[in-house]
N, C-alpha and C positions, 0 to 999 in steps of 0.2 A: 299451537302453531310456533309457540317458544322452543320446544322440544325438536322443530321440524328445522329453525334459524340453527340450532345446534348443531344437528345432526350434518347440514350444510356448510356450517364453519370448521368443523370436524374433518369433514372429506375434505374442503380447501388446503387447512394443515396437513392432513395427510398429504395430498397434491404435491405441495408444494415440498417437502419433505424429500420425498419419492423424487421427484424429479433435480434436488440438490444431491441426494444419495448417485444417480444416474451420473450427471457431472462429475463430480469426483471422479468415477470409475473411467469414464471417458478423459479425462484430465491425466489420471494417472498413464491409460495405456497409449494416449498421443504424448506423454512425458519420455515415454522408454522409449516409443518409436521415432520422435525427433533425434535425439542424441545419439541414435544408436548409425542414422545416415550421413551425420555428418564426417567431412571426410578425416583421418587422421586416423593412428592404432595408438592404442589405451599402454599396450605393455610395451611400447617403446618408451615411452615416458616412465614406468614405472623402474626400467631400467637405467636412466637418463644418467645414471650416478654411477654407473661403472665403472672403472678406474681402465677397464681391458676390454677390447671388441666385445660386442655381443654375439654371440653365435646364434645359428638359429634354431637347434636344441634348447638355450637359455629362454630363447622366446618363446618359445612354445611352452617351455616347462612355467612358464610366467604367466600364459592365455590359460592354462590348466589350472591353476591355484586358483584362478580371479573369475573360473568360469567363462572365459571368453570364448571357449573353443565349443562350448557346445551349443546347439542350432538357435537360430535368435526365437523362432516358432516351433512348437508352444514354450521349450525347458525355459528357456531367460525370460522370458514375457509374464510365464505363470508363477517363476519362483519370485521375478521382482512384484508382482501381484500380492504375490503371498505374505514375503518378507515386509512388505510396505503396509498390509491390513495387521501384522505384529509390531509396529512400529521400528522395523528395523527398514535402516533407509542405505544398508551397506558400509563396505568402507572406501575411503576417498584413497585415487590414485595418486595424487599430489603429494599428499600427507602424509604418504608411508604407513595407513593402512589403520588410519584412525578411525573414529565411527564419524559419520557422516553429520549422525544425531547431534553431537559434539561439539562438532564445528558449527554448527549451524547456532545453536543455543549460548556459547562463547559468544558470539557476533547480535547473538538477536537483542540485547539490550541494549544492546546502544545504538543500533535501527530504532527501537521502539520509541526510545528516549527524544531519537532528533525529529523522527518524522511525526511521532506522539503529540511531543510537544507543540510541533508548529501546527497539526491539525487541530488542535485544543486553542489555540489561540484564533485559528484562521474561522473557525466556527463562530466565536463565540463574538469577531469586530465583523467578522465579513457577512454573515448571516445578517445579525440585527442593521448593520449599516445597508445592506441592500434592502431590506422591508421597508425599513425606513425611507430610503431612496425613491421606492416606489412607491409608499404614500404618498409618498409629497412629491408627486412628480411636477419636473419643472422648475422647482426651488434649486437655489446657489449649492444645497446640499447635493440634491442627486445630479446637477451639471459634472461636479467635481470629483464624486465617487466616481460614476458613470466612465467617464475619461479616464480616470485615474486607474482604474480595477481594470479596463480593455486596454491600456498599455501594459500594466501588471501580466493580466493574464495572458497576454500574446507574444511576451517575452520570455525564453527559455531561462530553467531555473539554472543551470548550469553557469549562463552568462550574467543571471543578478549574483551567483555567488562569486563569480571571477569580479565583477565588481565592486562587491561590500570587501572583499580582500584586499584591492588595491584603495578603496577609501580610506575605512578602517583599521585595518591592519597594518598593510603597507605603508599609505601617507601619514595619518594619526596616532599608529599604532595602540589604537583603546584595547584592540581586541587580537589573540592569537590568529593565525592564518590556517594552523593545519592541526593533527592530531587529535588525541582525547586529553591529555594531561602532558605539562610541561618537562624536561628532560629532567629527575634528578628526584620530582613527585613522590612523596610518601602515600601513599593508598590508605584509605580509611581512615582519615582525619577531616577536622574542618575545612581547611586548608587544602587538601587534594578535592574538598567537595565544589568551593571555590573555583578553584583552578578548572577543572571539569565545566563548570557553570559559564565560565569565561569564554571556554574553548565551544562549548553548545551553541557560544550567542549567534554565530554570524551563519552558522548551517541553518540552525532553527528560522533565522530571519528569511535566508534564499529560499526555506520550501516552503513558510508563510506567507511572504508578500504574490506568490504567483496564486496559493490555496487561497488566499483570499482574493483576490481579481476573480475567479470563479466564483465564489458564493455571491460576490457583490452582484456580479451579472445574471446568475442565475436566480436570485432570492428578489430584486430589481423586479425580474421580468414577470416574473409568478406572482408580485406584489401586484402590478400592473395591470396584469390581465382581471387580476379579483374584482378589485376595485370600480371597473366597469361592468362587474354583471348582472343582472335584471334584478338580483337579492342584495343587492350593494342597497342599490336604490332606493328600495321597497325598505327598507331598513331606517336609512337616514326618514323616508316617508313617514315612519312610523313615531320618530323622535328622539329615536336612541343617538346618544353622542358618539361624537371620533372613537374616544377610548371604550367603549360598547362594542360599538360595529368592529373595531379593530379586536378587541380580545376574541367575539365570541363567532365571528363570520372570516373576516381579512386572516386572519393569523393563521387558522387552522389550513386552511383551504390553498394560501397560500406556500405552506411546507410541504405540502405534497412532494412536486416536482425538487424541494431542496433536499428530504431526505434521503430520495435517491442519490443525489449528489453526495451529500453526507455518508452514508453508507459505503459505497462504492470507494471510496477516497479514505474511508475506514479499515478496509480492505488494503488500503496502498501501504497503508503504516507496517504492513508484514513484511511488502517485499521492499520497501526502502527506495530514498533516493539516490538511485544509482550514481547517477552523475551528481548529484551533488557531494555525494559521499567522493568520490575520485577528486573533485575538487579541492575538497578539505583533510582530505587522506583520514576520512574521519571509519573507524575500526567499526564497522557496521556490514551489513550481508550486501551492501551492496559492494563493499572490494574484497567479497570473500566471491561473491559473481565472477569479477572482474577476472580475478587470481584463477579459478575454477575454469573460464572460457578460455584463455590462453593458455591452460595445459592440459584443453581438453579432457578434464576431470568430472564426468560422464555422473556418477554416483554421487559428489557435493551437486552439482548441475540440475541434477533428477529432484532431490532433495530440496534445493530452493526455489525451483519452480513448481515441485509439488503443494510445496508452502503457500506460494503466492496464488497457486489457481485455488486451494483452500479456501484462503482468505476471502479472494474475490466470491467465492460462492457461498460461502458461509456469509459475507456483507450484502448478497444479494439473497439470501433467506431472512434477514432481516429487515430488510427495506421491504421484502413481501408482507413477514409479518406488522410491520408498520404499517403499512398503508391499511390492514384491516382496522387498527384502531382511529386512525385517522379518519380515515371516510368509511362511514359505514355502509355506504353502496357498494362496497368491497366485498364486504363481508355475505 
């Protein structure tokens, strides 16, 4: 019986991993196709800095140099998939031949610092507040938390960012409103770290406030459903205290939908809050995405969106595996 359960769990995990691999392959293929049907000629961008008029021969030579003259199927797509499997995302058009991987790695730490810290704050505060509000339904905390969270949940993060800039940067002057460092700051010192954290405060607040709204709403709804279940009534009839009921029964079951939201939002960490980064001129993946979109820099866009797709797939993979740990029925 135990061996059968282990084999079943193994098949489930193998199936999850296979689906994740197939999804990643589909994401890579669609990623390649979508950016090839966007109007515009990347070869013109490559010669945009030429001081004299560009001839047709020069355009064709540029296309050959970057492999744009070869058939889309199967040559370009096969080369793209092969290079991607080897970790080669190609070269940027806009940034004059720089490796796409290098560009992404330069911007990724800023985005992880911004959205990762916001996620950490939102998970700790939002989930706990939502679970408590659902456990104490109808109380003052429930009414205040639910109303405030719905307002935050429905407010665009970029609007929250602009509001924070107006109040705390322009109005009160407490925090800087753009960039990651003050002009002339010397990196690598304690002063530069404190300066970086001051610049990080408002962007983190803008992202975290919206995420807190999501977590409170979902966690409260999950806990509200759990407390009305028959097994909770049975547990109370057995004489279990509120603390025992909460930890043994309510918390674990209420966390199932919350885990889904957390893992999906953790995938969002890699993508970055593009609109928030634009509001605060934050030098992360969001700013790089906007630059690449304006320049029709296909390799950079492909690298960014492949990273986004992979992060979401991995997040879903983590959610599926976590479900098996939280709910034995799934196993």
